[in-house]
VEXSEVEX-678855 format. One record per residue: residue number from 1; residue in three letters; x, y, z of N, C-alpha, C, O in turn. Coordinates in steps of 0.02 Angstrom, whole numbers. Example, Ala and Ser with C-alpha at 12.3 -4.5 7.8 and 13.67 -1.06 7.14 Angstrom:
BEGIN
> 1,ALA,660,-284,390,615,-225,390,660,-165,390,712,-166,423
> 2,SER,642,-112,354,684,-53,357,645,2,394,670,57,402
***
This chain:
BEGIN
> 1,MET,1589,1161,-2202,1564,1222,-2171,1488,1226,-2178,1463,1218,-2233
> 2,LYS,1453,1239,-2126,1381,1244,-2127,1359,1310,-2159,1386,1363,-2143
> 3,ASP,1310,1306,-2204,1283,1365,-2237,1219,1385,-2201,1167,1354,-2209
> 4,LEU,1224,1438,-2161,1167,1460,-2121,1108,1482,-2165,1050,1473,-2146
> 5,ILE,1124,1510,-2222,1071,1534,-2267,1027,1476,-2291,966,1482,-2293
> 6,GLN,1058,1420,-2308,1019,1363,-2332,975,1335,-2276,918,1315,-2288
> 7,TYR,1000,1335,-2215,960,1312,-2158,901,1359,-2146,849,1337,-2121
> 8,ALA,909,1423,-2163,857,1472,-2149,802,1474,-2202,751,1505,-2192
> 9,ILE,812,1440,-2259,764,1443,-2314,693,1425,-2293,646,1461,-2312
> 10,PRO,682,1371,-2255,613,1357,-2234,582,1414,-2194,522,1429,-2202
> 11,GLY,621,1447,-2152,597,1504,-2115,579,1562,-2161,529,1596,-2150
> 12,PHE,620,1573,-2212,606,1626,-2260,538,1614,-2293,497,1659,-2298
> 13,ILE,526,1552,-2314,464,1536,-2349,404,1544,-2304,352,1570,-2325
> 14,ILE,410,1521,-2241,354,1527,-2194,336,1600,-2182,277,1619,-2183
> 15,LEU,386,1643,-2171,374,1714,-2159,347,1748,-2222,304,1792,-2218
> 16,LEU,372,1727,-2280,347,1756,-2342,273,1740,-2352,234,1784,-2370
> 17,VAL,254,1678,-2341,184,1658,-2349,141,1696,-2299,86,1718,-2315
> 18,ALA,165,1703,-2237,128,1739,-2186,117,1812,-2207,63,1839,-2197
> 19,GLU,169,1843,-2236,162,1912,-2257,113,1918,-2315,74,1966,-2318
> 20,VAL,114,1870,-2361,67,1870,-2417,-5,1867,-2391,-48,1903,-2415
> 21,ILE,-17,1825,-2341,-84,1817,-2313,-107,1882,-2279,-163,1904,-2289
> 22,VAL,-62,1911,-2239,-80,1973,-2204,-92,2029,-2254,-139,2068,-2247
> 23,THR,-50,2032,-2306,-58,2084,-2358,-125,2077,-2393,-159,2126,-2406
> 24,ALA,-144,2014,-2409,-208,2003,-2443,-267,2023,-2399,-315,2054,-2422
> 25,ARG,-263,2005,-2335,-318,2022,-2289,-325,2097,-2280,-380,2123,-2273
> 26,GLN,-269,2132,-2281,-270,2205,-2273,-281,2241,-2339,-287,2302,-2341
> 27,GLN,-285,2202,-2393,-296,2229,-2460,-245,2283,-2478,-262,2336,-2505
> 28,LYS,-182,2269,-2464,-127,2314,-2480,-99,2296,-2549,-114,2243,-2577
> 29,ASP,-58,2340,-2576,-30,2329,-2643,44,2308,-2639,83,2323,-2684
> 30,TYR,62,2274,-2585,132,2259,-2574,159,2202,-2617,220,2195,-2623
> 31,TYR,116,2162,-2646,137,2104,-2684,109,2104,-2755,55,2130,-2767
> 32,ASP,146,2074,-2799,124,2059,-2867,149,1989,-2883,207,1974,-2873
> 33,ALA,105,1946,-2908,121,1875,-2916,182,1865,-2962,227,1826,-2945
> 34,LYS,183,1898,-3019,238,1889,-3066,304,1916,-3037,357,1887,-3047
> 35,ASP,299,1972,-3003,359,2001,-2972,387,1955,-2919,448,1944,-2916
> 36,THR,344,1926,-2878,367,1881,-2826,396,1817,-2856,446,1791,-2831
> 37,ALA,366,1792,-2910,393,1734,-2944,463,1748,-2970,508,1706,-2967
> 38,GLY,473,1808,-2997,539,1828,-3020,589,1831,-2963,647,1809,-2971
> 39,SER,568,1857,-2907,613,1861,-2848,632,1791,-2824,690,1779,-2808
> 40,LEU,583,1746,-2821,597,1678,-2799,644,1642,-2847,688,1604,-2826
> 41,ALA,635,1654,-2912,680,1624,-2961,751,1649,-2951,799,1611,-2957
> 42,MET,758,1713,-2937,825,1741,-2925,855,1711,-2861,915,1697,-2859
> 43,GLY,814,1701,-2810,839,1671,-2748,862,1600,-2758,914,1580,-2732
> 44,ILE,823,1561,-2796,842,1491,-2810,907,1489,-2850,952,1449,-2836
> 45,GLY,911,1532,-2900,972,1535,-2940,1032,1555,-2899,1087,1528,-2910
> 46,ASN,1023,1601,-2852,1077,1622,-2809,1104,1564,-2767,1164,1558,-2757
> 47,VAL,1059,1523,-2742,1079,1465,-2702,1119,1416,-2745,1170,1389,-2723
> 48,ILE,1096,1404,-2806,1129,1356,-2850,1199,1382,-2870,1248,1345,-2865
> 49,VAL,1202,1445,-2892,1266,1474,-2911,1312,1480,-2850,1373,1478,-2856
> 50,GLY,1280,1487,-2791,1319,1494,-2729,1365,1436,-2714,1415,1445,-2679
> 51,PHE,1348,1376,-2738,1391,1319,-2725,1461,1330,-2755,1511,1310,-2726
> 52,VAL,1462,1362,-2814,1526,1378,-2845,1554,1443,-2817,1613,1447,-2801
> 53,GLY,1511,1494,-2812,1534,1559,-2789,1564,1558,-2720,1616,1588,-2708
> 54,LYS,1532,1522,-2674,1557,1520,-2606,1621,1479,-2601,1663,1492,-2557
> 55,ALA,1629,1431,-2645,1692,1393,-2648,1749,1438,-2669,1804,1434,-2642
> 56,ILE,1735,1482,-2717,1786,1530,-2739,1804,1578,-2682,1863,1591,-2670
> 57,VAL,1754,1603,-2649,1765,1650,-2594,1805,1617,-2538,1853,1645,-2512
> 58,PHE,1784,1556,-2519,1819,1521,-2465,1892,1507,-2485,1937,1513,-2444
> 59,GLY,1902,1490,-2548,1970,1479,-2572,2012,1542,-2569,2071,1539,-2550
> 60,ALA,1983,1599,-2588,2019,1662,-2586,2036,1682,-2515,2093,1702,-2500
> 61,TYR,1987,1675,-2470,2000,1692,-2400,2053,1646,-2370,2097,1669,-2333
> 62,THR,2050,1582,-2386,2099,1534,-2360,2169,1549,-2385,2218,1544,-2347
> 63,LEU,2175,1568,-2448,2240,1586,-2476,2269,1646,-2439,2328,1646,-2419
> 64,VAL,2229,1698,-2431,2253,1759,-2398,2269,1744,-2324,2317,1772,-2297
> 65,TYR,2230,1701,-2294,2239,1684,-2223,2309,1654,-2210,2335,1660,-2155
> 66,GLN,2338,1624,-2261,2405,1595,-2253,2458,1649,-2241,2512,1634,-2216
> 67,PHE,2442,1711,-2259,2489,1766,-2253,2467,1815,-2199,2489,1873,-2199
> 68,ARG,2425,1793,-2153,2396,1837,-2102,2449,1867,-2056,2501,1837,-2043
> 69,PHE,2435,1928,-2033,2480,1963,-1988,2474,1937,-1916,2523,1933,-1880
> 70,PHE,2413,1918,-1898,2399,1892,-1830,2354,1831,-1837,2333,1814,-1893
> 71,THR,2340,1798,-1782,2290,1745,-1780,2240,1762,-1726,2256,1761,-1666
> 72,VAL,2179,1778,-1747,2127,1797,-1699,2096,1733,-1672,2072,1691,-1710
> 73,ASP,2095,1726,-1607,2068,1667,-1574,1992,1671,-1573,1963,1707,-1532
> 74,MET,1959,1634,-1617,1886,1638,-1623,1850,1598,-1569,1789,1594,-1570
> 75,THR,1887,1570,-1523,1854,1538,-1465,1839,1590,-1411,1805,1575,-1362
> 76,GLN,1863,1651,-1420,1851,1705,-1372,1791,1746,-1393,1783,1763,-1452
> 77,TRP,1748,1763,-1346,1687,1799,-1362,1701,1867,-1393,1664,1889,-1438
> 78,TRP,1753,1901,-1370,1768,1967,-1394,1788,1966,-1468,1779,2016,-1504
> 79,ALA,1816,1910,-1492,1836,1905,-1562,1775,1909,-1607,1778,1938,-1661
> 80,TRP,1719,1880,-1585,1658,1882,-1625,1627,1952,-1624,1596,1973,-1673
> 81,ILE,1634,1987,-1569,1609,2057,-1565,1648,2100,-1615,1618,2139,-1652
> 82,ILE,1714,2094,-1614,1755,2133,-1660,1738,2114,-1732,1731,2158,-1775
> 83,LEU,1731,2049,-1745,1716,2026,-1813,1649,2054,-1836,1641,2072,-1895
> 84,PHE,1600,2057,-1791,1535,2086,-1809,1543,2157,-1836,1515,2174,-1887
> 85,PHE,1582,2198,-1800,1589,2268,-1820,1630,2275,-1884,1611,2314,-1928
> 86,VAL,1685,2238,-1891,1725,2246,-1952,1690,2216,-2013,1699,2241,-2068
> 87,ASP,1650,2164,-2002,1611,2137,-2058,1559,2188,-2080,1549,2199,-2140
> 88,ASP,1524,2218,-2032,1472,2266,-2049,1501,2328,-2082,1471,2356,-2128
> 89,PHE,1559,2349,-2060,1595,2405,-2090,1614,2388,-2162,1606,2430,-2207
> 90,SER,1638,2327,-2173,1657,2305,-2240,1595,2303,-2285,1597,2322,-2344
> 91,TYR,1539,2278,-2257,1478,2275,-2296,1455,2344,-2318,1434,2354,-2374
> 92,TYR,1460,2392,-2273,1440,2461,-2290,1477,2486,-2352,1447,2513,-2398
> 93,TRP,1544,2476,-2352,1583,2502,-2408,1572,2461,-2472,1572,2489,-2527
> 94,PHE,1562,2396,-2464,1544,2355,-2522,1479,2381,-2552,1474,2390,-2613
> 95,HIS,1430,2393,-2509,1364,2413,-2532,1365,2483,-2562,1334,2496,-2614
> 96,ARG,1402,2527,-2530,1407,2596,-2555,1441,2598,-2624,1417,2631,-2670
> 97,ILE,1496,2562,-2631,1532,2561,-2695,1492,2524,-2748,1499,2538,-2807
> 98,SER,1450,2476,-2727,1406,2442,-2775,1355,2489,-2806,1325,2474,-2858
> 99,HIS,1346,2547,-2775,1301,2598,-2803,1339,2653,-2840,1309,2694,-2873
> 100,SER,1406,2653,-2834,1445,2706,-2866,1493,2682,-2920,1524,2722,-2954
> 101,SER,1498,2616,-2928,1539,2587,-2981,1495,2540,-3022,1466,2493,-2994
> 102,ARG,1489,2552,-3086,1443,2513,-3127,1463,2439,-3129,1419,2396,-3137
> 103,TYR,1527,2425,-3123,1549,2355,-3124,1516,2315,-3068,1490,2261,-3079
> 104,PHE,1516,2343,-3007,1484,2308,-2952,1408,2317,-2952,1371,2274,-2929
> 105,TRP,1386,2373,-2979,1314,2385,-2985,1281,2334,-3031,1223,2316,-3021
> 106,ALA,1318,2309,-3081,1289,2261,-3128,1264,2199,-3093,1216,2168,-3115
> 107,SER,1295,2180,-3038,1271,2124,-2998,1218,2147,-2948,1167,2113,-2938
> 108,HIS,1230,2204,-2916,1186,2226,-2862,1119,2252,-2887,1070,2250,-2851
> 109,VAL,1117,2277,-2949,1055,2304,-2976,998,2254,-2973,940,2273,-2970
> 110,VAL,1016,2190,-2975,965,2136,-2970,920,2147,-2910,859,2141,-2914
> 111,HIS,950,2163,-2854,913,2170,-2791,867,2231,-2792,819,2234,-2753
> 112,HIS,881,2279,-2835,840,2340,-2838,790,2339,-2895,753,2388,-2905
> 113,SER,787,2285,-2933,747,2284,-2994,673,2273,-2982,633,2280,-3028
> 114,SER,653,2254,-2921,582,2245,-2907,549,2312,-2892,578,2355,-2859
> 115,MET,489,2320,-2918,451,2381,-2904,405,2373,-2844,363,2415,-2829
> 116,LYS,414,2317,-2808,379,2304,-2746,431,2297,-2690,490,2285,-2703
> 117,TYR,408,2304,-2629,453,2298,-2571,420,2252,-2520,373,2271,-2486
> 118,ASN,447,2192,-2516,418,2142,-2472,470,2088,-2457,527,2093,-2481
> 119,LEU,452,2039,-2419,501,1986,-2401,523,1947,-2462,578,1918,-2462
> 120,GLY,482,1946,-2514,504,1914,-2576,562,1952,-2608,607,1922,-2637
> 121,THR,560,2018,-2603,613,2060,-2630,680,2044,-2597,732,2047,-2629
> 122,ALA,678,2026,-2534,740,2008,-2498,774,1948,-2530,835,1942,-2527
> 123,LEU,735,1904,-2562,762,1844,-2593,786,1857,-2664,815,1812,-2695
> 124,ARG,775,1916,-2691,796,1933,-2759,870,1950,-2757,890,2008,-2749
> 125,GLN,911,1898,-2763,983,1905,-2754,1021,1892,-2819,997,1857,-2864
> 126,THR,1080,1920,-2822,1122,1915,-2882,1146,1844,-2895,1152,1803,-2850
> 127,TRP,1159,1830,-2959,1191,1768,-2979,1266,1778,-2992,1303,1729,-2999
> 128,THR,1287,1840,-2996,1356,1855,-3019,1400,1889,-2967,1458,1902,-2980
> 129,GLY,1372,1904,-2909,1409,1943,-2859,1476,1914,-2839,1528,1946,-2847
> 130,ASN,1476,1852,-2814,1538,1821,-2793,1584,1806,-2852,1645,1811,-2847
> 131,LEU,1554,1789,-2909,1593,1772,-2968,1630,1833,-2996,1682,1826,-3027
> 132,SER,1601,1892,-2985,1632,1953,-3010,1678,1987,-2959,1705,2041,-2972
> 133,GLY,1685,1956,-2900,1735,1980,-2852,1712,2024,-2796,1752,2061,-2768
> 134,ALA,1647,2023,-2779,1623,2065,-2725,1658,2051,-2659,1661,2094,-2615
> 135,PHE,1686,1990,-2652,1718,1970,-2589,1782,2010,-2575,1808,2007,-2519
> 136,ILE,1807,2048,-2624,1870,2085,-2612,1862,2136,-2556,1912,2158,-2527
> 137,PHE,1800,2157,-2542,1789,2206,-2489,1800,2175,-2420,1806,2211,-2370
> 138,TRP,1802,2109,-2416,1814,2074,-2353,1883,2042,-2350,1900,2010,-2301
> 139,ILE,1922,2049,-2403,1984,2011,-2409,2035,2032,-2356,2082,1995,-2342
> 140,TRP,2027,2092,-2327,2073,2114,-2276,2062,2079,-2209,2106,2078,-2166
> 141,LEU,2004,2049,-2201,1989,2016,-2137,2030,1953,-2125,2058,1945,-2071
> 142,PRO,2037,1908,-2174,2083,1852,-2162,2156,1874,-2158,2197,1842,-2125
> 143,LEU,2172,1930,-2189,2241,1956,-2187,2259,1977,-2116,2317,1969,-2095
> 144,VAL,2211,2006,-2080,2226,2027,-2011,2217,1970,-1961,2234,1978,-1902
> 145,GLY,2190,1913,-1983,2190,1855,-1939,2124,1822,-1923,2123,1776,-1882
> 146,PHE,2069,1845,-1953,2004,1811,-1942,2000,1750,-1988,2019,1754,-2047
> 147,SER,1977,1695,-1962,1975,1633,-2001,1922,1638,-2056,1870,1670,-2046
> 148,PRO,1933,1606,-2114,1884,1607,-2168,1815,1583,-2147,1765,1612,-2167
> 149,VAL,1812,1530,-2107,1747,1503,-2085,1710,1555,-2043,1650,1564,-2051
> 150,ALA,1746,1589,-1998,1715,1639,-1956,1689,1698,-1997,1634,1723,-1985
> 151,ILE,1728,1719,-2046,1708,1775,-2088,1644,1758,-2126,1597,1798,-2128
> 152,MET,1642,1700,-2158,1584,1681,-2198,1523,1668,-2154,1467,1678,-2176
> 153,THR,1534,1646,-2093,1479,1638,-2046,1449,1706,-2028,1388,1713,-2026
> 154,MET,1492,1756,-2015,1467,1822,-1998,1432,1854,-2058,1383,1890,-2049
> 155,GLN,1457,1843,-2118,1424,1869,-2178,1354,1839,-2184,1307,1874,-2203
> 156,ALA,1347,1776,-2168,1281,1743,-2171,1235,1772,-2118,1175,1782,-2132
> 157,ILE,1261,1785,-2059,1220,1815,-2006,1194,1883,-2027,1137,1901,-2015
> 158,SER,1237,1922,-2060,1217,1988,-2085,1161,1983,-2135,1113,2021,-2133
> 159,LEU,1166,1935,-2181,1113,1925,-2231,1048,1902,-2199,994,1923,-2220
> 160,LEU,1053,1860,-2148,993,1838,-2112,959,1898,-2080,897,1903,-2082
> 161,TYR,997,1942,-2050,968,2002,-2020,931,2044,-2072,877,2070,-2059
> 162,GLN,961,2050,-2131,934,2095,-2181,870,2068,-2214,835,2105,-2248
> 163,PHE,854,2005,-2204,792,1978,-2233,731,2013,-2206,689,2037,-2245
> 164,TRP,725,2018,-2140,662,2041,-2110,649,2115,-2119,592,2138,-2110
> 165,ILE,700,2154,-2137,689,2226,-2145,657,2243,-2213,641,2301,-2226
> 166,HIS,647,2193,-2255,614,2204,-2319,538,2197,-2310,509,2148,-2332
> 167,THR,508,2244,-2278,436,2242,-2267,407,2312,-2259,441,2357,-2235
> 168,GLU,345,2319,-2280,309,2382,-2270,259,2375,-2212,224,2423,-2196
> 169,HIS,257,2318,-2181,210,2307,-2126,236,2335,-2059,197,2341,-2012
> 170,ILE,300,2351,-2056,328,2380,-1995,344,2453,-2009,381,2468,-2056
> 171,ASN,317,2498,-1969,329,2569,-1981,396,2590,-1952,446,2590,-1987
> 172,ARG,397,2609,-1889,459,2629,-1857,464,2600,-1787,414,2585,-1754
> 173,PHE,526,2591,-1764,540,2569,-1696,556,2630,-1652,562,2685,-1679
> 174,PRO,562,2621,-1587,582,2677,-1544,647,2709,-1568,689,2676,-1598
> 175,ALA,654,2774,-1555,710,2813,-1582,779,2784,-1571,820,2785,-1617
> 176,PRO,794,2756,-1511,862,2729,-1502,878,2672,-1550,935,2665,-1573
> 177,ILE,828,2630,-1565,838,2574,-1612,848,2602,-1682,892,2580,-1719
> 178,GLU,806,2650,-1701,812,2680,-1768,878,2717,-1776,904,2722,-1832
> 179,PHE,906,2742,-1722,969,2779,-1726,1028,2733,-1738,1076,2751,-1772
> 180,ILE,1025,2673,-1711,1082,2627,-1713,1077,2575,-1768,1125,2561,-1803
> 181,PHE,1018,2546,-1775,1011,2487,-1818,977,2504,-1885,939,2551,-1892
> 182,ASN,994,2463,-1935,958,2465,-1998,889,2435,-1987,883,2380,-1961
> 183,THR,838,2471,-2007,769,2450,-1994,730,2450,-2060,755,2474,-2111
> 184,PRO,669,2424,-2059,628,2427,-2120,621,2498,-2147,623,2508,-2208
> 185,SER,613,2547,-2103,606,2616,-2126,668,2639,-2162,664,2669,-2216
> 186,HIS,727,2627,-2134,789,2647,-2165,800,2612,-2232,823,2642,-2280
> 187,HIS,784,2547,-2234,798,2509,-2294,747,2522,-2349,763,2514,-2408
> 188,ARG,687,2541,-2330,639,2562,-2382,667,2621,-2421,661,2625,-2482
> 189,VAL,698,2667,-2385,729,2725,-2418,781,2700,-2469,785,2725,-2525
> 190,HIS,821,2652,-2448,874,2627,-2491,847,2598,-2557,879,2602,-2608
> 191,HIS,787,2570,-2554,757,2540,-2614,716,2590,-2654,688,2572,-2706
> 192,GLY,714,2651,-2632,675,2702,-2668,712,2728,-2729,773,2734,-2729
> 193,SER,675,2742,-2782,704,2772,-2842,694,2847,-2844,713,2880,-2892
> 194,ASP,664,2875,-2791,656,2947,-2785,725,2980,-2780,770,2952,-2750
> 195,LEU,733,3037,-2810,798,3071,-2813,828,3080,-2743,888,3070,-2734
> 196,ALA,787,3100,-2695,812,3111,-2627,836,3047,-2594,877,3048,-2548
> 197,TYR,811,2990,-2617,827,2926,-2586,882,2887,-2622,908,2838,-2596
> 198,LEU,902,2908,-2682,952,2871,-2720,1018,2868,-2684,1043,2918,-2658
> 199,ASP,1047,2808,-2681,1114,2796,-2652,1118,2818,-2579,1168,2847,-2558
> 200,LYS,1067,2803,-2541,1065,2818,-2470,1056,2754,-2429,1031,2704,-2455
> 201,ASN,1075,2756,-2366,1063,2703,-2318,1090,2635,-2341,1052,2589,-2356
> 202,HIS,1157,2631,-2345,1190,2570,-2369,1203,2519,-2314,1238,2470,-2325
> 203,ALA,1176,2530,-2256,1191,2488,-2198,1175,2415,-2208,1131,2398,-2247
> 204,GLY,1211,2373,-2172,1193,2303,-2166,1151,2294,-2103,1090,2286,-2107
> 205,VAL,1184,2295,-2046,1150,2288,-1982,1147,2356,-1946,1095,2373,-1918
> 206,LEU,1201,2393,-1948,1206,2456,-1910,1201,2516,-1957,1239,2522,-2005
> 207,ILE,1153,2560,-1943,1144,2621,-1983,1195,2674,-1964,1198,2726,-1997
> 208,ILE,1235,2662,-1912,1283,2712,-1889,1334,2730,-1943,1358,2787,-1944
> 209,TRP,1350,2682,-1987,1400,2698,-2039,1373,2751,-2086,1410,2796,-2107
> 210,ASP,1309,2746,-2104,1280,2798,-2147,1279,2865,-2113,1290,2916,-2145
> 211,ARG,1265,2865,-2049,1265,2928,-2012,1335,2958,-2009,1344,3019,-2014
> 212,MET,1385,2915,-2001,1455,2937,-1995,1482,2963,-2062,1520,3011,-2063
> 213,PHE,1463,2930,-2117,1494,2945,-2181,1449,2984,-2230,1463,2988,-2289
> 214,GLY,1395,3012,-2203,1355,3059,-2242,1308,3030,-2293,1289,3065,-2341
> 215,THR,1288,2967,-2286,1242,2937,-2334,1174,2920,-2303,1135,2882,-2332
> 216,PHE,1159,2948,-2245,1095,2932,-2212,1040,2978,-2237,1051,3038,-2247
> 217,GLU,982,2949,-2247,923,2988,-2265,862,2957,-2230,849,2898,-2238
> 218,PRO,826,2997,-2191,766,2969,-2157,709,2960,-2206,707,2991,-2260
> 219,GLU,663,2917,-2188,603,2905,-2230,553,2961,-2218,525,2967,-2164
> 220,ARG,543,3001,-2268,497,3058,-2262,430,3044,-2296,379,3075,-2279
> 221,HIS,430,2999,-2344,368,2979,-2379,379,2909,-2406,435,2885,-2410
> 222,ARG,325,2877,-2425,331,2810,-2452,372,2812,-2517,355,2851,-2562
> 223,PRO,424,2772,-2522,466,2773,-2582,430,2746,-2643,381,2709,-2639
> 224,THR,456,2767,-2701,437,2735,-2764,491,2683,-2777,548,2699,-2791
> 225,TYR,472,2620,-2773,521,2566,-2776,541,2550,-2848,504,2562,-2895
> 226,GLY,601,2522,-2854,626,2501,-2919,685,2543,-2940,720,2572,-2899
> 227,LEU,697,2545,-3006,753,2580,-3035,730,2646,-3065,670,2656,-3077
> 228,THR,777,2691,-3078,758,2754,-3111,732,2739,-3181,689,2775,-3207
> 229,THR,758,2686,-3212,730,2660,-3275,719,2586,-3266,767,2547,-3267
> 230,ASN,657,2566,-3257,642,2496,-3241,648,2451,-3303,638,2474,-3359
> 231,ILE,665,2388,-3290,676,2342,-3346,611,2311,-3372,609,2283,-3426
> 232,ASN,557,2317,-3332,491,2293,-3353,492,2221,-3378,465,2205,-3430
> 233,SER,525,2178,-3339,528,2108,-3356,531,2067,-3292,562,2087,-3243
> 234,HIS,499,2008,-3294,503,1961,-3238,544,1900,-3257,547,1851,-3220
> 235,ASN,576,1902,-3315,619,1848,-3339,682,1846,-3297,721,1894,-3298
> 236,PRO,695,1793,-3260,753,1791,-3215,820,1799,-3251,866,1828,-3223
> 237,VAL,825,1774,-3312,888,1782,-3350,899,1856,-3366,955,1881,-3360
> 238,ARG,847,1891,-3386,854,1963,-3400,868,2001,-3336,910,2046,-3335
> 239,ILE,834,1983,-3282,847,2017,-3218,921,2008,-3198,952,2056,-3175
> 240,ALA,947,1948,-3207,1015,1933,-3185,1068,1966,-3226,1121,1986,-3200
> 241,PHE,1057,1974,-3292,1112,1993,-3336,1100,2057,-3376,1143,2077,-3415
> 242,HIS,1043,2091,-3366,1028,2148,-3410,1081,2202,-3406,1097,2233,-3457
> 243,GLU,1108,2215,-3347,1157,2270,-3342,1225,2249,-3370,1260,2290,-3398
> 244,TRP,1243,2186,-3362,1304,2162,-3393,1300,2168,-3469,1349,2188,-3501
> 245,VAL,1242,2152,-3497,1232,2158,-3569,1238,2231,-3590,1269,2247,-3641
> 246,ALA,1206,2275,-3551,1208,2347,-3567,1279,2374,-3564,1299,2416,-3605
> 247,ILE,1318,2351,-3515,1388,2372,-3510,1427,2350,-3573,1464,2390,-3601
> 248,GLY,1417,2288,-3593,1450,2263,-3653,1433,2304,-3715,1476,2319,-3756
> 249,GLN,1370,2322,-3722,1348,2362,-3779,1380,2431,-3778,1403,2456,-3829
> 250,ASP,1382,2462,-3719,1413,2528,-3713,1488,2525,-3728,1515,2570,-3760
> 251,MET,1521,2474,-3704,1593,2468,-3715,1610,2457,-3789,1660,2482,-3813
> 252,ARG,1568,2419,-3823,1580,2407,-3895,1574,2472,-3935,1608,2480,-3986
> 253,ARG,1530,2517,-3913,1519,2579,-3949,1564,2636,-3923,1559,2692,-3948
> 254,ALA,1606,2622,-3875,1642,2674,-3839,1689,2715,-3884,1690,2776,-3879
> 255,GLY,1726,2683,-3927,1771,2719,-3971,1841,2729,-3944,1887,2744,-3982
> 256,SER,1851,2720,-3879,1918,2725,-3850,1919,2685,-3785,1867,2672,-3755
> 257,TRP,1980,2666,-3765,1986,2628,-3702,1965,2670,-3643,1935,2645,-3596
> 258,ARG,1981,2734,-3644,1963,2778,-3588,1887,2780,-3578,1863,2773,-3522
> 259,VAL,1851,2788,-3632,1778,2790,-3628,1750,2722,-3608,1704,2717,-3568
> 260,ALA,1780,2669,-3636,1757,2602,-3620,1765,2587,-3546,1720,2557,-3515
> 261,LEU,1821,2607,-3517,1832,2597,-3446,1785,2639,-3404,1765,2619,-3349
> 262,GLY,1766,2697,-3430,1717,2738,-3396,1650,2704,-3391,1616,2707,-3340
> 263,TYR,1630,2670,-3445,1567,2633,-3445,1570,2572,-3399,1519,2550,-3373
> 264,LEU,1629,2544,-3391,1635,2484,-3349,1641,2501,-3275,1608,2470,-3233
> 265,PHE,1682,2550,-3258,1697,2564,-3188,1669,2630,-3162,1668,2642,-3102
> 266,GLY,1645,2673,-3207,1616,2736,-3185,1551,2725,-3149,1526,2669,-3145
> 267,PRO,1521,2778,-3123,1458,2771,-3087,1401,2753,-3133,1402,2772,-3192
> 268,PRO,1351,2717,-3108,1291,2703,-3149,1262,2768,-3177,1256,2817,-3141
> 269,GLY,1244,2767,-3240,1216,2826,-3271,1268,2869,-3307,1249,2916,-3343
> 270,TRP,1332,2854,-3298,1384,2894,-3331,1382,2882,-3407,1372,2825,-3430
> 271,SER,1391,2935,-3444,1398,2928,-3517,1448,2980,-3541,1454,3034,-3512
> 272,HIS,1484,2964,-3592,1537,3008,-3616,1510,3071,-3649,1545,3122,-3653
> 273,ASP,1447,3068,-3672,1418,3125,-3707,1363,3161,-3668,1330,3206,-3694
> 274,GLY,1352,3139,-3605,1302,3172,-3564,1231,3151,-3580,1183,3183,-3557
> 275,SER,1223,3099,-3621,1155,3077,-3640,1119,3044,-3582,1057,3040,-3582
> 276,ARG,1156,3019,-3534,1128,2992,-3473,1160,3028,-3414,1211,3061,-3421
> 277,LYS,1130,3021,-3356,1155,3057,-3298,1164,3012,-3237,1125,2966,-3226
> 278,THR,1216,3027,-3199,1227,2993,-3136,1183,3025,-3082,1151,3076,-3093
> 279,THR,1181,2993,-3024,1142,3021,-2969,1166,3091,-2952,1125,3136,-2941
> 280,LYS,1231,3101,-2949,1259,3167,-2933,1238,3219,-2985,1220,3275,-2967
> 281,GLN,1240,3201,-3049,1220,3248,-3101,1146,3263,-3098,1125,3320,-3109
> 282,LEU,1105,3212,-3082,1034,3224,-3074,1020,3273,-3018,977,3318,-3024
> 283,ARG,1055,3265,-2963,1045,3310,-2906,1069,3381,-2922,1037,3429,-2903
> 284,ASN,1125,3386,-2958,1149,3452,-2977,1100,3487,-3024,1089,3547,-3018
> 285,THR,1072,3449,-3070,1024,3478,-3117,961,3499,-3080,932,3551,-3095
> 286,ASN,939,3458,-3033,877,3473,-2996,884,3533,-2950,835,3567,-2936
> 287,SER,946,3546,-2927,957,3601,-2880,963,3668,-2913,962,3720,-2879
> 288,LYS,968,3669,-2981,976,3732,-3016,908,3767,-3026,905,3821,-3055
***
């Protein structure tokens, strides 16, 4: 199976270098050398781990495909249109739950750990996502009859689309485009650590899911990028595993299985004693 992401790597690098040059000429603060090096290290690690991770995903999809209800003929153009929408729908829920369940957040937090927003940030990808089971959000697709190769191809296309929206050099597009598609403006909001921007705009390609399910937030001001509590490290090993380590520490101190499971599967920021706060609790406190 051809890996579209690996073929696209030269293009990623060319566009990244071009953005660095433009940023330097305009004397903007969009880049930091150590931050970008950390992002590139995470991207390289993601590709290496991906050889195993994607094999696991393909194996899982293939297994489920043996029990499919139908067989979707992927030689038909309409099959790819349907697959595009169901893949994007699946991505929305994967992404949304990755912000509301600490187990999935532990992998996804990697992508939010940069305090800069640029094409380098797009390459700051998890090392543990597929290994920890993120693919379960797509597992229904082979069950209804989409082939594993087609599913993974569409997932790659979605990731390719999401690369270019990681930029501050593009302001806004005409209103119809902004209404339908995920754009740099929408995704900047998603990377913001500002209270109004937390857990908003989970779209992959289409922003319509956020509009439909109540998670859309327009860009009203330049976001403050990064985490609500930044890790202040460019060490790729720390970037990749810091939240998994924190989960382990919390579970060891939990005192009961119920509390331990809360630290593992509850929302990021949850604590049994209220010493930390979730996004919902922060908003409730702020509104009083």
